[in-house]
N, C-alpha and C positions, 0 to 999 in steps of 0.2 A: 207707747202712749206719751203724748207731748206733756212736759211738765210746766205747768203755768207758774210765772213768777208771782212772789209775794209783794215785792215793791215794783209797782207799776210805773214805768217811765212815761211822763207827759212831754209832748213835743215842746222845744224851746226856741220855736222860730219867732216867738213873741213873747214879751214880758207878762201880758195878761192873755190868757187862753180862754176864749168862750167856745163852748162846745154844745151844739143842738143835737140831740139824739132822739130818733123814733125807731124803736125796736120791739121785737116780740116779748123781751123781758129784760130786766135789768142785769148787769154783770153779777153772776150768782157765786162769786168767790171772795173770801176776806182778803182784803189787800190794803195797802197803804201807798202813799207818795209824798215826796218832799213838799209839795204844794199845798196850800190851804185850799180847800173847796167849798164853793157856795153852790148848793144843789137845789134848784127850783124843779120838784116833781110836779109838772103840769097834768100827767095823766099816769095813774098807776096806784096799786095798793100793795101793802106787804109789810115785812118786818125789816127795820134798820137795826144793825148791830154796830155800836160804836165802842171801841175797847171791850169791855165785858158787860155792857148794858144793852138791853133790847127796848125798842121803841116801835109802835105801830105808825106806819106812815100811810098816808093817803093822798089823793090828787089835791093840787092846790096848795102844798105846802113847801116850806123853804127851809133847808139845813145847812149849817155852817160846820164843817169839818176841819180840825186842826191839822197842821203839817205833821206827817207821819203817824196820823191816829188811824189804827187799824178799823176798817169799816166795811160793811157789806148792806147793800140795798137788796133784800131777798123778795122777789116778787111772789105773790100768791101762788100756790100750786097750779091753780087753774090756768095760768099763763104758760105753763109748761106742758099742757096737754097736746098731744100731736095734732088734734084737729082745732085747736083754740085759734080764733081770729083776733084775740085781744092784742093790744099795743100798749107800750108805755111811751112817753115823751117826757123830756127833761131838757132843761138849760143849765149847764154847769159852768162855772168860772173857776179857773185855776190861776193862782199866782203864788210866788214864793218870795216872801219878804226878805230871806237870806240870800237869794241869788241876785239877778240883775237889778231888781228893785231895791236892794240892800242901802245904796247911796241915797235913794229917794226917802226911804224911811228914817234916815239918819239926819234928815234936815230938821232943825229946831221947830219949823212950823208944822211938822207932821209928828211931833212927839206925843201928841194925844192918842193918835190912831196907832202909833207903834205900841204904846202901853195897851190899849185896847187888845191888840192881837196877842201880847204877851200873856194878858189876863184870862183869855179865852182859848187856850191850847186844847181843852177837853171839848170843844164844840158847843153848839147850842141850836135849838129850834126857834125860828122867827115866830113870835107871837101872832096868832091868826089875825088880830086886828090890824097888824102892820104889814101883812103879806101884800095886800094891793098895791101899797106905796112902793115896797121894795121890788115886787115883780115889774111894775112899770119901769123902774130904773134898770132892772136887768134887761127888758126889751130894748131901751135905749141903748145900753152898752152893747149889745148883740147886733144892733144895727149900724153901729158906728165904727170907725178906724181912726188911725193915727192920733193926732193931738186931741181930737173930739173924744175918742174912746178913753183917753187917760183922764180927761176931765169928768166924764161920766163915772168912771171908776172911783175917783176920789170922792165924788158927790154920794156914790153908793156907800162907800166905807163910812163916810160921816154920817149919812142917815142910820145906819146899822149901829154905829157906835152910840147914837143918841137914844136908842131904845133901852128904857130901864129894866132891870131885873131879869136879865137873860138867865135861863137855868141850863146849866151844863148838860150835855149828853151822857156824859160818864161822870162819875164821883171819884175817879182815880186821882190819888194825890200825887202821883207821878206817871209820867208817860210809860207805856209798854215798850221796852226796848228790846224787841224780838230781833233775833238774828234773822237772815233769811230762811235758814233751815227750820228755825222754830217757828217762824211765821207760817211757812208752808204746812207743817206739821199741825199746828193749831187750826189753820183754815180747813184740812182735811177733817179733823175731828169735828169742827163746827158743822160742816156741810153734811157728815154723816148723821149726826144727831138730828139737824134740822130736816133731812131728808126721811129719817126713820123714826121720828118721836112718837108716831101713833102706834108703834109695835113696841112688844115687851123688851126694850134694850137693856142689856145687863153691863155691869162694869167691865166684865170679861170681853163682851162685845167690843166695846169702846178701845179697851187696851190692846185688843188685837188689831184693830184699825190702826192704831199708832205703833204697832210692832214693839210693844212693851209689856212687861209683867204688869198685872193689876196694881200691885204695891207701887211700882215705879210709876205707873201711869197716875195714881192717885197723887202722888207728890208733884209730879210734873204739872198736871193739870191745875192744881191749886195754886202752884208758884206762878203760873203764867196767865192764869185768868182770874184768881181770886175767888173762884168759885170751886165748890166740890163737883164732881161729876153729876151727883144727884140733883143738887141744887141748879145747876145749869140745864139739866134736862127738864126739871119741873118748870123752870122759867120759860122755856120754849113751848112746853105743853101748855101752860096757862095763857102765855101770849097768844097761841093759836086757839084756845078756848074762847078767850075774849073776843076775837074776830067772828068766830062762829056763833056765838051768843047774840051778836048784834047785826048779823047780816039778814037778809030778807027771807031766808028759808024757815025762820021760826023753829029751830030744832029745840027739842027738849033739853034741859040740863043734864039729864041722865045720857041721852044720845050724845051730847057733846063730850061729857066726861069720858065715855068709853071709846069715843073716836079719837080723842086726844092721847090715849095710852094709858088711862088710869083704870084700875081694876075693880074699884069700888067707888060708890058715890060718896061714902063718908071720907075716904082718903082725898078725894078731888075737893070736896068742900073745905077740908082742913088745909089743903095746900093752898087752894085759890084764896082763902082769907088771909093766910100768913103772908102772901105775895101781893095782894092787892089792897089788903086791909078792908074788904068787903066780902059778904057772901055772893055767890053767883047771882042770886035773885036781885040783891041791892045793886050790884054792878049794872045789870040790865035795866032795872027801873031808873037808876041815875042818868045813864047813858041816853035814853029815850026822852027823859025829861029836858036833857040839855039839847038834844036835837030839835025838840018841839019848840024851842024858844026862838 
């Protein structure tokens, strides 16, 4: 079986790499790269993992991911169905301010942008009210080359840096310095949990997947993710529950709870409120009130 790398190499034939993808689903493995990534999800839905934090993503959203920030855009399960005709599309911009662009970011005139990059190593999501402006600039960058592309790139960074109050994707106080082997192991564990979350997964199951004893696995998982195994499993389950509660199928809260791996409504309600600070019914009501505006 082919072993997938954790650190994904990005082609370096240009200082600014613009990649347009139309695929059945997004790359389904936790990974990192040296480059900062600006990701415009034009079409697609699922879960973004950035470091040890989860976010729901939908079409027409834009995300900034820091250099070497472990991340994963996991498409909804329906995208992986053998008969699925769904597609995802995205434009991603990659650049490495410590690589060929380092001398550019050392210019005194660019100092403000350099500080902005340093202050946002944990990534962020572009506020929805700014998406149209930033998306238009991404389109211009994608259609250009040479000097024009560099000018559009600077203008894009300047516009993003001017957006106030950008919320980080991860609250980690320091970057996750995974070795390649650690990254692969964590990626496999994440992938296992996100594929099997609706089943009664035990600590022993996850430890076996990592080829560790349960005690060693607990210490390892907490050290590298800042989550206990159960807290991460519950966050995955509640994240999936939030998506199911707000889709068009109008499932009952009870059905959603059991389909996401909870064995009782009482436990589901308790965990849901602890993670979201709302009850399931409050979450649904507030969600549809926002959508109606």
